matplotlib code that plots the C-alpha trace (Angstrom):
import matplotlib.pyplot as plt

x = [16.4, 15.8, 13.0, 15.0, 17.6, 15.1, 14.7, 18.1, 17.6, 21.3, 21.7, 18.5, 20.5, 22.6, 19.5, 17.8, 20.9, 20.9, 17.2, 17.9, 20.8, 18.5, 15.7, 18.0, 18.5, 14.7, 14.1, 16.8, 15.8, 12.1, 12.8, 15.3, 13.0, 10.0, 11.8, 9.5, 6.3, 3.6, 3.4, 0.7, 2.7, 5.9, 4.0, 2.4, 5.8, 7.2, 4.2, 4.4, 8.1, 7.4, 4.6, 7.0, 9.7, 7.1, 5.9, 9.6, 9.9, 6.8, 8.4, 11.7, 9.7, 8.2, 11.7, 12.8, 10.0, 10.3, 14.1, 13.5, 15.5, 13.0, 15.0, 18.4, 18.9, 16.9, 16.7, 15.4, 16.1, 19.8, 21.6, 22.8, 22.9, 24.9, 23.9, 24.8, 25.6, 29.3, 29.5, 27.7, 29.8, 31.1, 27.6, 26.3, 29.2, 28.5, 24.8, 25.6, 28.1, 25.5, 22.8, 24.3, 20.9, 19.2, 17.5, 20.7, 23.4, 25.5, 23.4, 20.1, 21.3, 22.1, 18.8, 16.9, 18.9, 18.7, 14.9, 15.1, 17.3, 14.9, 11.9, 13.5, 14.2, 10.5, 9.5, 11.7, 10.0, 6.6, 7.6, 8.8, 5.5, 3.5, 5.5, 5.6, 1.8, 1.1, 3.3, 1.7, -1.8, -1.1, 0.3, -2.8, -5.1, -3.5, -3.7, -6.9, -8.9, -9.1, -12.6, -14.5, -12.4, -13.2, -10.9, -9.3, -6.6, -9.1, -8.2, -4.7, -5.9, -3.1, -4.9, -4.1, -0.3, -0.7, -2.6, -0.1, 2.7, 0.9, 0.3, 3.9, 4.9, 2.4, 3.8, 7.2, 6.0, 4.5, 7.9, 9.5, 6.9, 7.5, 11.1, 10.7, 7.6, 9.5, 7.3, 4.0, 1.6, -1.1, 1.5, 3.2, -0.1, -1.1, 2.3, 1.5, -1.9, -0.4, 1.9, -1.1, -2.9, 0.2, 0.3, -3.4, -2.9, 0.0, -2.1, -5.0, -2.6, -1.0, -4.4, -5.6, -2.4, -2.8, -6.4, -5.5, -2.7, -5.0, -8.0, -10.4, -12.9, -13.4, -15.4, -19.1, -20.0, -23.2, -24.0, -23.8, -20.2, -19.2, -20.6, -18.8, -15.5, -16.1, -17.2, -14.2, -11.8, -13.2, -12.9, -9.3, -8.3, -9.8, -8.0, -4.7, -5.2, -5.8, -2.8, -0.6, -2.0, -1.0, 2.5, 3.0, 2.0, 4.0, 0.8, 1.5, 2.8, -0.2, -1.7, 0.6, -2.2, -4.6, -7.6, -7.8, -5.9, -4.4, -6.4, -9.6, -12.0, -12.6, -9.6, -9.5, -9.4, -9.3, -10.6, -10.7, -7.0, -6.1, -7.9, -7.1, -5.6, -3.8, -1.1, 2.6, 4.0, 3.4, 1.4, -2.1, -3.1, -2.5, 1.0, 0.2, 1.7, -0.5, -2.2, -1.4, -5.2, -5.1, -2.5, -4.7, -7.7, -5.6, -4.5, -7.8, -9.8, -7.4, -7.8, -11.6, -11.6, -9.3, -11.9, -14.5, -11.9, -10.8, -14.4, -15.1, -12.0, -12.8, -16.4, -15.2, -12.5, -15.1, -17.5, -14.8, -13.4, -16.5, -15.6, -12.8, -11.1, -11.2, -10.0, -6.3, -7.3, -9.5, -6.5, -4.3, -6.9, -7.2, -3.5, -2.8, -5.6, -4.0, -0.6, -2.0, -3.5, -0.2, 2.0, -0.6, -0.5, 3.3, 3.5, 1.4, 2.7, 6.4, 6.9, 6.8, 9.7, 11.0, 10.4, 6.8, 6.1, 7.5, 5.6, 2.4, 2.8, 3.6, 0.6, -1.7, -0.2, -0.5, -4.1, -4.8, -3.1, -5.1, -8.4, -7.6, -6.7, -10.0, -11.9, -10.2, -10.7, -14.5, -17.4, -21.0, -23.3, -26.1, -29.5, -31.1, -28.6, -29.2, -33.0, -32.6, -30.6, -33.2, -35.9, -33.8, -33.3, -37.0, -37.9, -35.3, -36.6, -39.4, -42.8, -43.6, -47.4, -47.2, -44.8, -47.3, -50.2]
y = [-11.4, -15.1, -15.8, -18.3, -15.7, -13.5, -15.9, -17.0, -18.7, -19.2, -16.2, -17.0, -18.5, -15.3, -13.2, -15.2, -14.9, -11.2, -11.1, -13.1, -10.8, -7.8, -9.3, -10.4, -6.8, -6.0, -9.5, -9.2, -5.6, -6.6, -9.6, -7.8, -4.9, -7.1, -10.0, -9.8, -9.1, -11.6, -13.3, -11.0, -7.9, -9.3, -10.2, -6.7, -5.1, -7.2, -6.6, -2.9, -2.9, -5.1, -2.7, 0.3, -1.4, -2.5, 1.1, 2.2, -0.5, 0.9, 4.3, 2.9, 1.0, 4.4, 5.8, 2.9, 3.4, 7.2, 7.1, 4.7, 2.1, -0.7, -2.3, -1.5, -5.3, -6.7, -10.3, -11.8, -12.4, -11.4, -9.0, -10.6, -13.9, -12.4, -11.7, -8.0, -5.4, -5.7, -9.1, -7.8, -4.7, -5.8, -6.4, -3.2, -1.2, -2.6, -1.7, 1.7, 2.4, 1.5, 3.7, 6.2, 7.4, 4.0, 1.8, 0.0, 1.9, 1.2, 3.5, 2.2, -1.4, -0.8, 0.9, -2.0, -4.6, -2.8, -2.8, -6.6, -7.1, -5.0, -6.9, -10.2, -9.0, -8.0, -11.5, -13.1, -11.0, -12.0, -15.6, -15.3, -13.7, -16.5, -19.2, -17.4, -16.8, -20.5, -21.5, -19.1, -20.1, -23.8, -23.1, -21.0, -23.7, -26.1, -23.6, -23.6, -20.4, -18.9, -18.9, -15.6, -14.6, -15.0, -16.4, -13.1, -15.0, -15.9, -12.6, -14.1, -15.7, -17.6, -17.3, -13.6, -14.1, -17.2, -15.2, -12.4, -14.9, -16.1, -12.6, -11.5, -14.4, -13.3, -9.8, -11.1, -12.9, -9.6, -7.9, -10.5, -9.9, -6.2, -6.7, -9.5, -8.0, -4.8, -2.5, -3.7, -1.1, -3.4, -5.5, -2.5, -1.1, -4.4, -4.5, -1.2, -2.3, -5.5, -3.4, -1.5, -4.7, -6.0, -2.9, -3.3, -7.0, -6.1, -3.3, -5.7, -8.0, -5.2, -3.9, -7.5, -8.2, -4.9, -5.6, -9.1, -7.8, -5.2, -7.5, -5.0, -5.0, -2.6, 0.6, 0.4, 3.1, 3.9, 2.0, 5.3, 5.9, 2.3, 2.4, 5.7, 4.0, 1.2, 3.4, 5.8, 2.8, 1.5, 5.0, 5.3, 1.9, 2.9, 6.2, 4.5, 2.2, 5.2, 7.0, 4.0, 4.0, 7.7, 7.0, 3.8, 5.5, 8.7, 10.8, 13.2, 15.9, 15.6, 18.5, 21.1, 23.5, 23.6, 23.6, 23.6, 21.3, 22.5, 25.8, 23.9, 22.5, 19.5, 19.0, 16.5, 13.0, 9.5, 7.3, 4.2, 4.2, 5.6, 2.8, -0.1, -2.2, -5.1, -3.3, -2.5, 0.8, 3.7, 1.7, 0.5, -3.1, -3.1, -1.8, 1.8, 4.7, 6.0, 9.4, 12.3, 12.6, 9.2, 10.3, 13.4, 11.1, 9.1, 12.2, 14.0, 11.0, 10.7, 14.4, 14.3, 11.2, 13.0, 15.7, 13.0, 11.2, 14.4, 15.4, 11.9, 11.9, 15.3, 14.3, 11.0, 12.8, 15.3, 12.5, 10.4, 13.3, 13.1, 9.5, 9.5, 6.2, 7.2, 10.7, 9.9, 8.3, 11.3, 13.7, 11.4, 11.3, 15.1, 15.7, 13.1, 14.4, 17.8, 16.3, 14.5, 17.7, 19.6, 16.9, 16.3, 20.0, 20.0, 17.2, 19.1, 22.7, 21.9, 19.4, 16.1, 16.7, 13.4, 14.3, 15.3, 12.2, 9.8, 11.6, 11.4, 7.6, 7.5, 9.6, 7.3, 4.2, 5.9, 6.7, 3.1, 2.1, 4.6, 3.6, 0.0, 1.0, 2.7, -0.2, -2.6, -0.3, 0.0, -2.2, -1.7, -0.9, -3.4, -2.3, -2.8, -0.5, 2.2, 1.9, 2.0, 5.2, 6.8, 6.0, 7.5, 10.6, 10.8, 10.5, 13.1, 15.7, 17.8, 17.8, 21.4, 20.9, 19.5, 22.3, 24.9, 23.2]
z = [-25.5, -25.1, -22.6, -20.7, -20.0, -18.2, -15.3, -13.9, -10.5, -10.0, -7.5, -5.6, -2.6, -2.3, -2.6, 0.2, 2.3, 1.9, 2.9, 6.1, 7.1, 6.5, 8.6, 11.5, 12.7, 13.2, 14.6, 17.3, 18.1, 18.7, 20.7, 23.0, 23.6, 24.3, 26.1, 29.2, 27.3, 26.3, 22.9, 21.6, 22.5, 20.9, 17.8, 17.7, 18.0, 15.2, 13.0, 13.5, 12.6, 9.5, 8.5, 8.8, 6.7, 4.1, 3.9, 3.4, 0.7, -1.0, -1.1, -2.4, -5.1, -6.1, -6.2, -8.3, -10.8, -10.9, -11.6, -14.4, -12.6, -13.0, -15.8, -14.2, -14.1, -17.0, -15.6, -12.4, -9.5, -10.0, -12.2, -15.4, -13.5, -10.6, -7.0, -7.3, -9.9, -8.9, -10.5, -13.6, -14.0, -17.4, -18.8, -17.3, -18.7, -22.2, -22.0, -20.6, -23.4, -26.0, -24.3, -21.8, -20.8, -21.3, -18.7, -17.7, -15.9, -12.9, -10.7, -11.8, -11.4, -7.8, -7.1, -8.6, -6.7, -3.4, -3.9, -4.4, -1.3, 0.9, -0.6, 0.3, 3.8, 4.3, 2.9, 5.6, 8.3, 7.1, 7.0, 10.6, 11.6, 10.1, 11.8, 15.2, 15.1, 14.4, 17.3, 19.7, 18.5, 19.1, 22.6, 23.5, 22.4, 24.8, 27.7, 29.9, 29.9, 33.4, 34.9, 34.4, 31.3, 27.7, 25.1, 24.0, 22.3, 19.6, 17.9, 17.3, 14.1, 12.3, 9.0, 8.5, 8.7, 6.5, 3.9, 4.1, 3.4, 0.4, -0.7, -0.4, -2.6, -5.2, -4.9, -5.5, -8.7, -9.9, -9.2, -11.4, -14.2, -13.9, -15.0, -17.5, -19.1, -19.6, -17.4, -18.8, -17.5, -16.2, -14.3, -12.8, -11.6, -10.1, -8.4, -6.8, -5.7, -4.3, -2.1, -0.8, 0.0, 1.8, 3.9, 4.8, 5.7, 8.1, 9.6, 10.3, 12.1, 14.1, 15.3, 16.2, 18.2, 20.0, 20.8, 22.0, 24.3, 25.8, 25.9, 24.3, 21.5, 18.5, 19.2, 18.1, 15.6, 13.7, 10.5, 8.6, 9.8, 9.2, 5.6, 5.1, 6.1, 3.6, 0.7, 1.2, 1.3, -2.0, -3.5, -2.3, -3.8, -7.1, -7.0, -6.1, -9.1, -11.4, -9.9, -10.6, -14.2, -14.5, -13.3, -15.2, -18.5, -17.7, -18.1, -15.2, -17.6, -20.0, -17.9, -16.6, -15.4, -12.6, -12.3, -16.1, -18.5, -21.7, -21.3, -21.2, -18.6, -20.9, -23.2, -26.0, -24.5, -25.9, -23.1, -25.3, -25.9, -22.4, -20.6, -22.9, -20.1, -21.8, -23.9, -23.9, -22.7, -25.1, -27.7, -28.2, -28.3, -32.1, -31.6, -32.8, -30.8, -28.1, -28.8, -26.5, -26.0, -24.4, -21.8, -21.2, -20.5, -18.0, -16.2, -16.2, -15.0, -12.1, -11.3, -11.4, -9.1, -6.7, -6.1, -5.0, -2.8, -1.1, -0.2, 1.0, 3.2, 4.6, 5.5, 7.1, 9.2, 10.4, 11.4, 13.1, 15.2, 17.4, 18.5, 21.0, 20.1, 16.4, 16.8, 16.0, 12.7, 11.9, 12.4, 10.2, 7.5, 7.4, 7.4, 4.7, 2.5, 2.6, 1.9, -1.2, -2.4, -2.0, -3.6, -6.4, -7.3, -7.0, -9.5, -12.0, -11.5, -10.8, -13.6, -11.6, -9.1, -7.7, -4.0, -4.6, -6.7, -4.1, -1.3, -3.3, -3.5, 0.2, 1.1, -0.8, 0.9, 4.3, 3.7, 2.9, 6.2, 8.3, 6.8, 7.5, 11.0, 11.4, 10.0, 12.4, 15.4, 14.8, 14.3, 13.3, 16.2, 16.7, 15.3, 18.7, 20.3, 17.7, 18.3, 22.0, 21.8, 19.5, 22.1, 24.9, 22.9, 22.1, 25.8, 26.7, 24.2, 25.8, 24.0, 23.0, 23.3, 26.8, 27.8, 26.5, 28.3]

ax = plt.figure().add_subplot(projection="3d")
ax.plot(x, y, z, "-o")
ax.set_aspect("equal")
plt.show()
């Protein structure tokens, strides 16, 4: 196909109009329900709703990928230069008659375009959040701070919404490349990671707005727990990237047993081919077909990493449950870790059922949100405070020698 035909911006106005219409409903609902609330509370409500819709969009993106609908409309942003598959029904019918089970069918085209409509609606909501936050921030700067009160509105940083807006535009660009580069594995994986980062950015804003509305600060935690949160978050991001690599390369069914794989604890694996990043789907960088041992390496590396992440999540949840303000996040981490275990096993043992696969992606995204939530609701306790507590504990502990004397 001619490269120029892959990007047809003619239907962009109709796509933007659809995004505005989709976003109007949530915007009106939030503003009506929070009419008498302060700006921070209204922004918090809109951010939480945008976060929820972005999470739904992530699930629908997984559904689009898992139903092989990613190329349902092989151009961008429209469908064969039209704003909807209805206008492209002739072209879709021709492609479907040539390949009845191919990537282009009427059903797949609608799945792909609905995903784009929803993504545009989320983009409009994020644009609204960025604009509204800047307006509120400017008003707050002009208002005098009451005596005896600190500037709690400083947590209403306008830079987070601005960066989120830039990020969602970048995410849209990766969505376009996903289609026009024909499901290039590295691009598809980066698109998934971009969605996770977008969820984290929205979660950060939601927590900051809530803290500003309640005029409270994050909970101080020990340096060990804070480091545990950071390390577990890094491990989770790596695991999500590996999971995206498994799904993108269709390597889930390389191992259909658990805990072994292909009747072995260490099956034949070609890591060099499996983790050659810059290559097209199903082939090596030289254009040769990918060995099955490469798919096995992709799957088994993800499985081994899952053991480490599961243990890290369990230990972190156990530590966090002792801290009252972080107890809800601890319960969420424990429950989501068990969900990931169940859906991961279901994908392997039940032949990659669609529901389990979508839930597995959703569980990973939810874990990223909860860890971000916990990071925002906590802060590293000052060293002096830790030392003072240690001294107090030492004084409170009776000396055995003195007691004997």
